[in-house]
N, C-alpha and C positions, 0 to 999 in steps of 0.2 A: 315429541321423545325425548326424554335428558340426553340418553346417548346408546346410539347403534353401534357402533364401536369405533374406534381410530382407525383400523386398515379395512379396505374395501372387503363386501361383505352381499348379503342378498335378504331383503326381505320378503314375504310373501303375504300376498293382499287378497281378501275374499270377498266379494257383494251377497247380500244377500236384500232381496227385491222384497216388497211386501205380500206377504203371503205366498211366499216360494223358500225354498230351501235355500242353507248356504251356497254359494258358487265354489268349484274347486278351487285351490289357490293358484296365482299367477306370481311367478318369482318374477322380481326385478331388484338388479343389481345396483349398488350404491358405490363411489369411489372413495377412496382413504382420504381421511382427513390433511390436509397439510402439514408439514413439517413445522413445528415452532422455528422461528427466523432465529438468526444468531443474533447476538449481542454484538457490539463494535467493540466492546472491551474484550471478546473472543479473538478478534481478529488484528494483526500487527502485519504492516505491510512496509517491507525493507527496499528501497528505489536505490540498487547500486549502481555505480558509475563504470566500475571495467566485468562486471560478472553480471550471471542473471539477477533479475529482481525477483524476492521471495516474499510467499503470501503465506504466512502462519496461523493456521484456526489451532484454539486449543478449546477443552471443554465440552468434546464431543464424546461420539461410541463408537467402537468397533464396526465396521459394515457401513457408517454414515458415507454419503455422497456429498463432496463439497465441489461447488461450481462457481468460477470466478468469471463475471460479464463487465464491458467497458461502458454500459448503458444499466439505468434502474429498470427498464423494460425494453425487449427486443435486443437488438444490438448485439455485440460480437462474443460467443463465447470462448477467452482466453484461456482457462486452463479447467480439466475436471479430473478428481482423483478420489478412490473410496479408499476411507481411512482404515487402518490396519493395527490402530490404536486409541488412546484419547486425543492426540494431539497428529497434525498433519503439515506438512510442506509443501506448496505448490511453488513451480517455479515458472516464470515467465521470462523470455528472451528480451524481452524492453516494455515496460508500462510506457512511459515518457521520462524525458530528461527533466520537464518541471515538474511541480507538485500537481496531484489531480487527486480522483478518485476510481476505485473499483466496487462492484457490487458483488457481492457474495451470496452464494445459499446454501443450504444444507437438505439433504433428503436421507430421512432416516428408515431403516429397513421397513419394508411395508407401508408405509406413508407416500405422501405426494411431495412435490419441492416445495420448499418455503418460499416465502416473499425473500425480496434482495434487501440487503441491508448496505448500505454505502459507506463505505470505509474511506477517508482520506489519506492521502500519503505523501510526504515530503520531498522535494527536488532532490535530483541526484546531485553529490556533491561537486564542487567544480575541481578540473583537472588541476594538478599542483603546478605552480612554476618550475622550469628548469632554473638550474644554477645558472646556464649560459645566456637566460636573457634577463641576469641582474647583473649590474654594475657598481662596486660602493665604493665612496671617496670616501676617508676618513680625514679632513682637513684640519688643518693646527691653526685656528685662528678665527675659522668663520664655520657656517653650516657645514654637516656633514651630510652626505645626499646617498639616495638609492633610487639608480636608475632602471624602470622597467620598461622592456620593450617586448614587442610581438602580442601585445597583447588588443584586445577588443574595447573601442570606445562605451565608458559606461560599466567597465569592470572596477570593482574597488579592490585595492591591494591594501593590507595592512602588514604593518612590521612589530615584530614582538622581541620579545628578549631571549626567548626559550623557546624548544619545539614543541612544547606542552605548556599550557599556564602559562607564566611569566606574567610579565606588563605590556602592554601595547603601549608603541611608542610611538607611532604616527600611523593615520588611516587616511587615504582619498581614492576620491572617483576620478578615473582618468576619463580625458578631455579627449584622447586620441587612441592611436596604437601604441605609443609610448607615454610616459609620466615619470616625474623625478619627484621624491620625496625628501623633505628634509629634517633632519632631529639637530638638534641643538650638542649634541655631543653622546656617539656612540661609544668613546672609551679611547683612551691615549695609546692601549694597548691593541694590539690585532686581539680577533674575536669573530663570532659568530652571530 
């Protein structure tokens, strides 16, 4: 049969034996079709450092229910919410600090839950350094130095000329809990 219907329903079946009349009809229920799965382009995951993580789903309909899981099948349901419009924000206290994946499904009104689509998210941003962790020496006649303390081995320290954009002056991976970076010339005058 080309299409019984997308939603759950019933069909009525008879049997006619040779030499007999058609039987009475027997009602047989069938389940709804699964909803069409979301596309990864419809889902955006923001992995925040100091606030709840946010999963934004767009291109849906009012009444759709979106569920977010930690695994492709089985696993833990992280959050579920019914849409009141064409997009939806779901919040999770903490996905992970590192990059990872969530698995998102949608259930359209009258249909079954779709298969899950895996959506990758980036790692959280690192905590910013405090000014008290830095010591800067603007030397005359030798390299200027920036010393960073109270960090972890393997941390990468970068020094820029501006708060955003600007030029990267130096970058170094720490071999211990502190590291010193050298710059040919920060400037003869005071600065940041």
